[in-house]
C-alpha positions as CSV (number, residue, x, y, z in Angstrom):
1,M,10.2,-50.2,-74.8
2,V,7.2,-48.0,-75.3
3,K,7.7,-48.1,-79.1
4,I,7.6,-51.9,-79.0
5,N,4.4,-51.9,-76.9
6,I,2.7,-49.6,-79.4
7,Y,3.6,-51.9,-82.3
8,R,2.3,-54.9,-80.4
9,S,-0.9,-53.1,-79.7
10,L,-1.6,-52.2,-83.3
11,P,-3.8,-55.2,-84.1
12,L,-6.2,-54.4,-81.2
13,I,-6.0,-50.7,-82.1
14,T,-7.0,-51.5,-85.6
15,I,-10.1,-53.4,-84.5
16,L,-11.1,-50.8,-82.0
17,L,-10.6,-48.0,-84.6
18,L,-13.0,-49.7,-87.0
19,F,-15.6,-50.6,-84.3
20,I,-15.5,-47.2,-82.4
21,S,-15.6,-45.2,-85.6
22,S,-18.8,-47.0,-86.7
23,F,-20.7,-45.3,-83.9
24,V,-20.0,-42.0,-85.6
25,F,-21.8,-42.7,-88.9
26,P,-25.5,-42.6,-87.6
27,L,-24.7,-39.0,-86.4
28,I,-23.5,-37.9,-89.9
29,K,-26.1,-36.2,-92.1
30,K,-23.9,-35.5,-95.1
31,K,-23.1,-38.6,-97.2
32,N,-19.7,-37.2,-98.4
33,I,-18.5,-36.9,-94.9
34,A,-19.5,-40.5,-94.2
35,K,-17.6,-41.6,-97.3
36,L,-14.5,-39.6,-96.3
37,I,-14.5,-41.0,-92.7
38,S,-14.9,-44.5,-93.9
39,L,-12.0,-44.2,-96.4
40,L,-9.7,-42.5,-93.8
41,T,-10.4,-45.1,-91.1
42,M,-9.8,-48.0,-93.6
43,G,-6.7,-46.3,-95.0
44,L,-5.3,-45.9,-91.4
45,S,-6.2,-49.5,-90.7
46,T,-4.2,-50.5,-93.8
47,V,-1.2,-48.5,-92.5
48,F,-1.4,-50.1,-89.1
49,S,-1.6,-53.6,-90.7
50,I,1.5,-52.9,-92.8
51,M,3.3,-51.7,-89.6
52,T,2.3,-54.9,-87.8
53,L,3.7,-57.0,-90.7
54,F,7.1,-55.1,-90.5
55,Y,7.1,-55.6,-86.7
56,V,6.5,-59.4,-87.1
57,K,9.2,-59.6,-89.8
58,M,11.7,-58.0,-87.4
59,N,10.7,-59.6,-84.1
60,G,8.8,-62.8,-85.0
61,E,5.4,-64.0,-84.1
62,F,4.0,-62.5,-80.9
63,I,1.0,-62.8,-78.5
64,F,-0.9,-59.7,-77.3
65,R,-2.8,-60.1,-74.1
66,V,-6.1,-58.3,-74.0
67,G,-6.9,-57.3,-70.4
68,H,-5.1,-58.2,-67.1
69,F,-5.0,-62.0,-67.2
70,D,-2.8,-64.3,-69.1
71,A,-4.3,-67.2,-71.1
72,P,-6.1,-69.5,-70.6
73,W,-8.1,-67.2,-68.3
74,G,-7.6,-64.0,-70.4
75,I,-8.1,-63.2,-74.0
76,E,-5.2,-63.0,-76.4
77,L,-4.4,-62.2,-79.9
78,K,-1.8,-64.2,-81.8
79,I,-0.1,-62.4,-84.7
80,G,2.3,-64.0,-87.1
81,I,3.2,-63.4,-90.8
82,L,0.1,-65.0,-92.2
83,E,-2.2,-63.1,-89.8
84,S,-0.5,-59.8,-90.7
85,V,-0.7,-60.5,-94.5
86,M,-4.4,-61.4,-94.2
87,A,-5.0,-58.1,-92.3
88,I,-3.3,-56.1,-95.0
89,L,-5.3,-58.0,-97.6
90,F,-8.6,-57.2,-95.9
91,T,-8.0,-53.5,-95.1
92,L,-6.2,-52.6,-98.4
93,I,-8.8,-54.2,-100.7
94,T,-11.7,-52.7,-98.6
95,A,-10.1,-49.2,-98.8
96,L,-9.9,-49.5,-102.6
97,I,-13.5,-50.8,-102.7
98,I,-14.6,-47.8,-100.5
99,W,-12.7,-45.5,-102.8
100,Y,-14.6,-46.9,-105.8
101,S,-18.0,-46.7,-103.9
102,I,-17.5,-43.0,-103.4
103,Y,-18.5,-42.5,-107.1
104,S,-21.0,-45.4,-107.4
105,I,-22.9,-46.2,-104.2
106,D,-25.4,-43.4,-104.6
107,K,-26.8,-45.1,-107.7
108,E,-27.4,-48.4,-105.8
109,I,-28.8,-47.4,-102.4
110,K,-30.9,-44.6,-101.0
111,E,-29.0,-41.5,-99.9
112,K,-30.2,-41.6,-96.3
113,R,-28.8,-45.2,-96.0
114,I,-25.2,-44.4,-97.2
115,P,-23.8,-43.6,-93.7
116,Y,-25.3,-46.8,-92.4
117,Y,-23.7,-48.7,-95.3
118,Y,-20.2,-47.5,-94.3
119,L,-21.0,-48.3,-90.6
120,L,-21.7,-51.9,-91.7
121,I,-18.5,-52.1,-93.7
122,N,-16.3,-50.9,-90.8
123,L,-18.0,-53.4,-88.4
124,L,-17.6,-56.2,-91.0
125,I,-13.9,-55.7,-91.6
126,G,-13.3,-55.1,-87.9
127,S,-14.9,-58.5,-87.1
128,L,-12.9,-60.2,-89.9
129,L,-9.7,-58.9,-88.4
130,G,-10.9,-60.2,-85.0
131,I,-11.4,-63.6,-86.6
132,V,-7.9,-63.5,-88.1
133,Y,-6.1,-62.3,-84.9
134,S,-8.0,-64.0,-82.2
135,N,-6.5,-67.1,-80.5
136,D,-9.7,-67.8,-78.5
137,L,-12.4,-70.0,-80.0
138,F,-15.3,-68.2,-78.3
139,N,-14.0,-64.8,-79.3
140,C,-13.9,-66.1,-82.8
141,F,-17.6,-67.1,-82.5
142,V,-18.5,-63.6,-81.3
143,F,-16.7,-62.0,-84.3
144,I,-18.4,-64.6,-86.6
145,E,-21.8,-63.4,-85.3
146,I,-20.9,-59.7,-85.9
147,S,-19.7,-60.5,-89.4
148,T,-22.9,-62.5,-90.2
149,L,-25.2,-59.6,-89.2
150,T,-23.1,-57.0,-91.0
151,S,-22.8,-59.2,-94.1
152,C,-26.6,-59.4,-94.2
153,G,-26.8,-55.7,-93.8
154,I,-24.6,-54.9,-96.8
155,I,-26.8,-57.2,-98.9
156,V,-30.2,-56.1,-97.8
157,I,-29.5,-52.4,-97.8
158,K,-30.7,-52.1,-101.4
159,D,-34.2,-53.0,-100.0
160,T,-35.6,-54.8,-103.1
161,K,-37.6,-58.0,-103.1
162,D,-34.7,-60.0,-104.4
163,N,-32.3,-58.5,-101.9
164,I,-34.6,-59.4,-99.0
165,K,-35.0,-63.0,-100.2
166,A,-31.3,-63.4,-100.7
167,T,-30.5,-61.9,-97.3
168,L,-33.0,-64.2,-95.5
169,K,-31.5,-67.2,-97.3
170,Y,-28.0,-66.2,-96.3
171,L,-29.1,-65.4,-92.7
172,I,-30.7,-68.8,-92.1
173,L,-27.9,-70.8,-93.5
174,S,-25.2,-68.6,-91.9
175,C,-26.9,-69.0,-88.5
176,L,-26.9,-72.8,-89.1
177,G,-23.1,-72.6,-89.7
178,S,-22.6,-70.4,-86.6
179,G,-24.7,-72.8,-84.5
180,L,-22.6,-75.8,-85.6
181,F,-19.4,-73.8,-84.8
182,L,-20.8,-73.1,-81.3
183,M,-21.7,-76.7,-80.8
184,A,-18.1,-77.7,-81.8
185,I,-16.8,-75.3,-79.2
186,A,-19.0,-76.9,-76.5
187,F,-17.7,-80.4,-77.3
188,I,-14.1,-79.1,-77.3
189,Y,-14.6,-77.3,-74.0
190,S,-16.2,-80.3,-72.4
191,I,-13.1,-82.5,-72.8
192,T,-10.3,-79.8,-72.5
193,G,-11.7,-77.2,-70.2
194,N,-10.1,-74.5,-72.4
195,L,-11.1,-72.1,-75.2
196,N,-7.6,-70.8,-76.0
197,M,-6.5,-72.5,-79.2
198,D,-3.0,-73.3,-78.0
199,F,-4.2,-74.6,-74.6
200,V,-6.9,-76.7,-76.3
201,H,-4.3,-78.3,-78.5
202,K,-2.1,-79.2,-75.6
203,E,-5.1,-80.8,-73.8
204,L,-6.2,-82.7,-76.9
205,I,-2.9,-84.3,-77.3
206,D,-3.2,-85.7,-73.8
207,V,-6.9,-86.8,-73.9
208,F,-7.4,-87.6,-77.5
209,S,-7.2,-91.4,-77.1
210,N,-9.9,-91.3,-74.4
211,Y,-12.3,-89.0,-76.4
212,R,-11.7,-90.0,-80.0
213,N,-15.4,-89.9,-81.0
214,T,-15.9,-86.5,-79.3
215,V,-12.9,-85.1,-81.1
216,M,-14.2,-86.5,-84.4
217,I,-17.6,-84.9,-83.9
218,S,-16.2,-81.5,-83.0
219,M,-13.9,-81.6,-86.0
220,A,-16.9,-82.4,-88.3
221,L,-19.0,-79.6,-86.8
222,F,-16.2,-77.1,-87.2
223,T,-15.6,-78.1,-90.8
224,V,-19.3,-78.1,-91.8
225,G,-20.1,-74.9,-89.9
226,L,-17.2,-73.0,-91.4
227,G,-17.8,-74.7,-94.7
228,V,-21.3,-73.1,-94.9
229,K,-19.8,-69.7,-94.1
230,S,-17.1,-70.0,-96.7
231,A,-19.3,-71.5,-99.5
232,M,-17.7,-74.9,-99.6
233,F,-19.5,-77.2,-102.1
234,P,-22.3,-78.4,-101.5
235,L,-22.9,-75.9,-98.7
236,H,-22.7,-72.9,-101.1
237,T,-26.4,-72.5,-101.9
238,W,-26.8,-69.1,-100.3
239,L,-23.9,-67.5,-102.3
240,P,-25.3,-67.0,-105.8
241,D,-28.3,-65.0,-104.7
242,A,-26.5,-63.0,-102.1
243,H,-23.6,-62.0,-104.3
244,S,-25.6,-61.3,-107.4
245,N,-28.3,-59.2,-105.7
246,A,-26.1,-57.1,-103.4
247,P,-24.6,-53.8,-104.4
248,S,-21.5,-54.4,-106.5
249,T,-19.2,-53.1,-103.8
250,S,-20.9,-55.5,-101.3
251,S,-20.4,-58.4,-103.8
252,A,-16.7,-57.5,-104.0
253,I,-16.3,-57.5,-100.3
254,L,-18.3,-60.7,-99.7
255,S,-16.5,-62.7,-102.4
256,A,-13.0,-61.3,-102.1
257,L,-12.8,-61.0,-98.3
258,V,-15.6,-62.5,-96.2
259,L,-15.3,-66.0,-97.6
260,K,-11.5,-65.8,-97.0
261,G,-11.9,-64.9,-93.4
262,F,-13.9,-68.0,-92.6
263,V,-11.6,-70.4,-94.6
264,F,-8.6,-68.9,-92.7
265,L,-10.4,-69.6,-89.5
266,L,-10.9,-73.2,-90.6
267,I,-7.2,-73.5,-91.3
268,K,-6.4,-72.2,-87.8
269,V,-8.8,-74.6,-86.2
270,L,-7.5,-77.6,-88.1
271,Y,-3.8,-76.9,-87.6
272,R,-3.7,-74.9,-84.4
273,V,-6.4,-76.5,-82.4
274,Y,-6.1,-80.1,-83.6
275,G,-2.7,-80.4,-85.4
276,L,-1.7,-82.8,-88.1
277,E,-1.1,-85.6,-85.6
278,I,-4.9,-85.7,-84.8
279,I,-6.1,-84.6,-88.2
280,N,-4.4,-87.6,-89.9
281,E,-6.4,-89.9,-87.7
282,F,-9.6,-89.0,-89.6
283,I,-10.7,-88.5,-93.2
284,V,-11.3,-84.7,-92.9
285,M,-8.5,-83.9,-95.3
286,D,-9.7,-86.4,-97.9
287,M,-13.2,-84.9,-97.6
288,L,-11.9,-81.4,-98.1
289,L,-10.0,-82.6,-101.2
290,V,-13.0,-84.3,-102.7
291,L,-15.4,-81.5,-101.9
292,G,-12.9,-78.9,-103.2
293,S,-12.6,-80.9,-106.4
294,L,-16.3,-81.1,-106.8
295,G,-16.6,-77.3,-106.1
296,M,-14.0,-76.6,-108.8
297,L,-16.0,-78.5,-111.4
298,I,-19.7,-78.0,-110.5
299,G,-19.2,-74.3,-109.6
300,S,-17.9,-73.8,-113.1
301,I,-20.6,-75.9,-114.7
302,L,-23.3,-73.9,-112.9
303,A,-21.6,-70.7,-114.0
304,I,-21.8,-71.7,-117.7
305,A,-25.6,-72.1,-117.3
306,Q,-26.1,-68.5,-116.2
307,D,-27.3,-65.6,-118.3
308,N,-26.8,-62.9,-115.6
309,I,-23.2,-61.7,-115.6
310,K,-23.1,-61.2,-111.8
311,R,-24.4,-64.7,-111.2
312,V,-21.6,-66.0,-113.5
313,I,-19.0,-64.4,-111.3
314,A,-20.8,-65.6,-108.2
315,Y,-20.8,-69.2,-109.2
316,S,-17.2,-68.7,-110.3
317,S,-16.5,-67.9,-106.6
318,I,-17.7,-71.3,-105.6
319,A,-15.3,-72.9,-108.1
320,Q,-12.4,-70.7,-106.9
321,M,-13.1,-71.5,-103.3
322,G,-12.8,-75.1,-104.4
323,Y,-9.2,-74.5,-105.3
324,I,-8.5,-73.3,-101.7
325,F,-10.2,-76.3,-100.2
326,F,-8.4,-78.5,-102.7
327,G,-5.0,-77.1,-101.5
328,I,-6.0,-77.6,-97.8
329,G,-7.2,-81.1,-98.5
330,L,-3.9,-82.2,-100.0
331,G,-2.8,-82.3,-96.3
332,T,0.8,-81.1,-97.1
333,K,2.7,-77.9,-96.4
334,Y,3.0,-77.4,-100.1
335,G,-0.7,-77.7,-100.7
336,L,-1.5,-75.4,-97.7
337,T,1.0,-72.8,-99.0
338,M,-0.8,-72.7,-102.4
339,A,-4.2,-72.5,-100.7
340,F,-2.9,-69.3,-99.0
341,F,-1.5,-68.0,-102.2
342,H,-4.8,-68.5,-104.0
343,I,-6.6,-66.6,-101.2
344,L,-4.4,-63.6,-102.0
345,G,-4.7,-63.8,-105.8
346,H,-8.4,-64.5,-105.8
347,A,-9.1,-61.6,-103.4
348,F,-7.6,-59.1,-105.8
349,T,-9.0,-60.7,-108.9
350,K,-12.5,-61.2,-107.8
351,S,-12.9,-57.7,-106.3
352,S,-11.6,-56.3,-109.6
353,L,-14.1,-58.5,-111.6
354,F,-17.1,-57.5,-109.4
355,L,-16.3,-53.8,-109.5
356,S,-15.7,-53.8,-113.3
357,V,-19.0,-55.7,-113.9
358,G,-20.7,-53.3,-111.5
359,S,-19.4,-50.4,-113.6
360,M,-20.8,-52.0,-116.8
361,I,-24.2,-52.5,-115.2
362,E,-24.2,-49.0,-113.8
363,Q,-23.5,-47.4,-117.1
364,T,-25.6,-49.6,-119.4
365,G,-28.4,-50.7,-117.0
366,K,-27.9,-54.3,-118.4
367,K,-27.1,-57.5,-116.5
368,K,-27.9,-60.2,-119.1
369,L,-25.0,-61.5,-121.1
370,N,-26.8,-61.0,-124.4
371,D,-27.5,-57.4,-123.6
372,L,-23.8,-56.7,-123.0
373,L,-22.7,-57.8,-126.4
374,G,-20.4,-55.1,-127.8
375,V,-19.9,-53.4,-124.5
376,G,-16.2,-53.3,-125.2
377,K,-16.9,-50.7,-127.8
378,E,-18.6,-48.4,-125.4
379,M,-16.5,-49.2,-122.3
380,P,-13.0,-50.5,-123.6
381,V,-11.1,-49.7,-120.4
382,T,-13.7,-51.3,-118.1
383,L,-13.9,-54.5,-120.2
384,G,-10.1,-54.4,-120.5
385,I,-9.9,-54.6,-116.7
386,F,-12.5,-57.4,-116.7
387,T,-10.5,-59.2,-119.3
388,I,-7.3,-59.3,-117.2
389,G,-9.2,-60.7,-114.3
390,A,-10.9,-63.2,-116.5
391,L,-7.6,-64.4,-118.0
392,S,-6.3,-64.9,-114.4
393,M,-9.3,-67.0,-113.6
394,V,-8.8,-69.1,-116.7
395,G,-5.1,-69.6,-115.9
396,I,-3.0,-67.5,-118.3
397,P,0.7,-67.4,-117.5
398,I,2.2,-64.7,-115.2
399,L,-1.2,-64.0,-113.6
400,P,-2.0,-65.4,-110.1
401,G,-4.7,-67.8,-111.3
402,F,-2.1,-69.6,-113.5
403,I,0.5,-69.7,-110.6
404,S,-2.1,-71.3,-108.3
405,K,-3.1,-73.9,-110.7
406,W,0.5,-74.8,-111.7
407,Y,1.7,-75.1,-108.2
408,L,-1.4,-76.9,-107.0
409,S,-0.7,-79.4,-109.8
410,L,2.9,-79.8,-108.5
411,A,1.5,-80.1,-104.9
412,S,-0.8,-82.9,-106.1
413,I,2.1,-84.8,-107.6
414,D,4.2,-84.2,-104.4
415,A,1.3,-85.6,-102.3
416,G,1.1,-88.7,-104.6
417,K,-2.4,-87.7,-105.9
418,E,-1.7,-87.3,-109.6
419,I,-5.2,-88.2,-110.5
420,F,-6.4,-84.8,-109.3
421,L,-4.4,-83.2,-112.1
422,V,-7.3,-84.1,-114.3
423,V,-9.7,-82.1,-112.1
424,I,-7.4,-79.0,-112.3
425,L,-7.2,-79.3,-116.1
426,I,-11.0,-79.8,-116.6
427,S,-11.7,-76.9,-114.2
428,S,-9.5,-74.6,-116.2
429,L,-11.2,-75.5,-119.4
430,L,-14.6,-74.9,-117.8
431,N,-13.3,-71.5,-116.6
432,A,-12.4,-70.6,-120.2
433,K,-15.9,-71.7,-121.3
434,Y,-17.7,-69.1,-119.4
435,Y,-15.2,-66.2,-119.1
436,L,-13.7,-66.0,-122.7
437,P,-17.1,-65.7,-124.5
438,I,-17.9,-62.6,-122.4
439,V,-14.6,-61.0,-123.4
440,V,-14.8,-62.1,-127.1
441,N,-18.4,-61.0,-127.5
442,G,-17.7,-57.7,-125.8
443,F,-14.8,-56.8,-128.0
444,F,-15.4,-58.5,-131.4
445,G,-18.2,-59.3,-133.8
446,E,-19.6,-56.6,-136.1
447,E,-23.2,-57.7,-135.4
448,N,-22.6,-56.9,-131.7
449,L,-21.1,-53.4,-132.4
450,K,-23.8,-51.8,-134.5
451,G,-25.0,-48.6,-133.0
452,K,-22.3,-48.6,-130.4
453,V,-20.2,-45.4,-129.9
454,F,-16.6,-45.8,-129.0
455,M,-16.0,-45.0,-125.2
456,A,-19.5,-43.5,-125.0
457,K,-20.2,-45.1,-121.6
458,N,-16.7,-45.4,-120.2
459,K,-16.3,-44.1,-116.7
460,P,-13.7,-41.4,-116.0
461,I,-10.2,-42.7,-115.1
462,K,-10.5,-41.2,-111.6
463,E,-13.5,-43.4,-110.9
464,L,-11.8,-46.5,-112.4
465,L,-8.5,-45.8,-110.6
466,P,-9.2,-48.0,-107.6
467,V,-10.1,-50.9,-109.9
468,L,-7.0,-50.4,-111.9
469,I,-4.9,-50.5,-108.7
470,L,-6.6,-53.8,-107.8
471,T,-5.7,-55.1,-111.2
472,I,-2.1,-53.9,-110.9
473,G,-2.0,-55.6,-107.4
474,M,-3.2,-58.9,-109.0
475,I,-0.5,-58.7,-111.7
476,F,2.1,-57.9,-109.0
477,I,1.1,-61.1,-107.1
478,G,1.6,-63.1,-110.2
479,L,4.9,-61.5,-111.1
480,F,6.4,-61.8,-107.6
481,S,4.7,-65.1,-106.8
482,K,8.0,-66.8,-105.9
483,V,8.8,-64.2,-103.2
484,I,5.2,-64.3,-101.9
485,I,5.1,-68.2,-101.8
486,E,8.4,-68.2,-99.9
487,A,7.0,-65.7,-97.4
488,I,3.9,-67.9,-96.9
489,E,6.1,-71.0,-96.3
490,T,8.1,-69.0,-93.7
491,G,4.8,-68.1,-91.9
492,L,3.7,-71.8,-91.9
493,I,6.9,-73.0,-90.1
């Protein structure tokens, strides 16, 4: 019995571990100790998250009560397969990013700020886990606010003019999104008297017909508020500056994980708070489908126009988030399953891309695409890693990007929305337009290779190992996509 209680407590223990350990970092004077503590705590959090998944697989979804009171008066965490998988995704990828940062972060931020950087990362991931696990709307809002401030921190910590401008832009728009989320909570509470998601849903089923307009307004506020936070087109305007100016490890965390935490919360709100019965009364799914499609296309078009390699990948994130909103907007279980699958594949792929690009910038001092011509001669392993990620984004078979696009196409047909196959096709061609030239110009063309020395600027394998593991994880998701998709479908039941 004690063993079961320990397993059921692991989600809360993981959040507390990351939060409490954060208070240690300001006391640490040696940067290497700060790096080690951050890596150990995130590694331990990964282990706890894996143990939680095994427990859920064996015993099914469970609710953990925080405090002495049951819901709706008390706070509770609700943990199922999808929550467990998202927790593993967040902690594992962050652990690998921290591992990579051990060798690189000194070159991007001042030494005295390094302990504070890891403090912010621990708080950020702890707050994202809180968003994933929490079954209480106001608790989610609290974790959103923590994640907003810590996200700003890992952007502005470089302390340059561009970083400060990007952070202010992100902070203003993010606060707007948080405010809309809080307003939505107020509307919901006014008609249901509850904040617990399950209890809110039960009340909404009973009172929906009497408060149709209030429900519609709250749903719109939730969608727009979380749309800002997750870079849904056209609410994405903060993202390119924030992701391109932040340290490379911060860019990887923001794109691969932070965006996914908010879109996961949107899914929870739509399906757990409202439910399909209420959602289908409004056009929210159609709006998500249209905006997702526009994001897929316009995000890629804007990426093509960039000459800074980090901005190319940043705008690519807008396009890739479009695929996730596209899957949600189909309004079917099949579409939602593929949205979750794309969350997983994109998290590994985009973190690998940002870290490999960060390595190129670190070793060459160049960010412009024209300045990186022939970089494959000097850094073949790094550009090779980038190439695999780029091919996944384009949609080359066996890689997760292809799997997502293929099954999203099938989901579109299944939903009777075949016209959107054209959007997926055009988006894939646009992806190829801005990713493949980087790869081709990096590896080929004699005029690009003059004066370049083979492997002259390649990082040691020990420093690239975490990025290689991310790439292997990406390939693994593609190869075992069938098993993963079936597990996601099981979690959605």
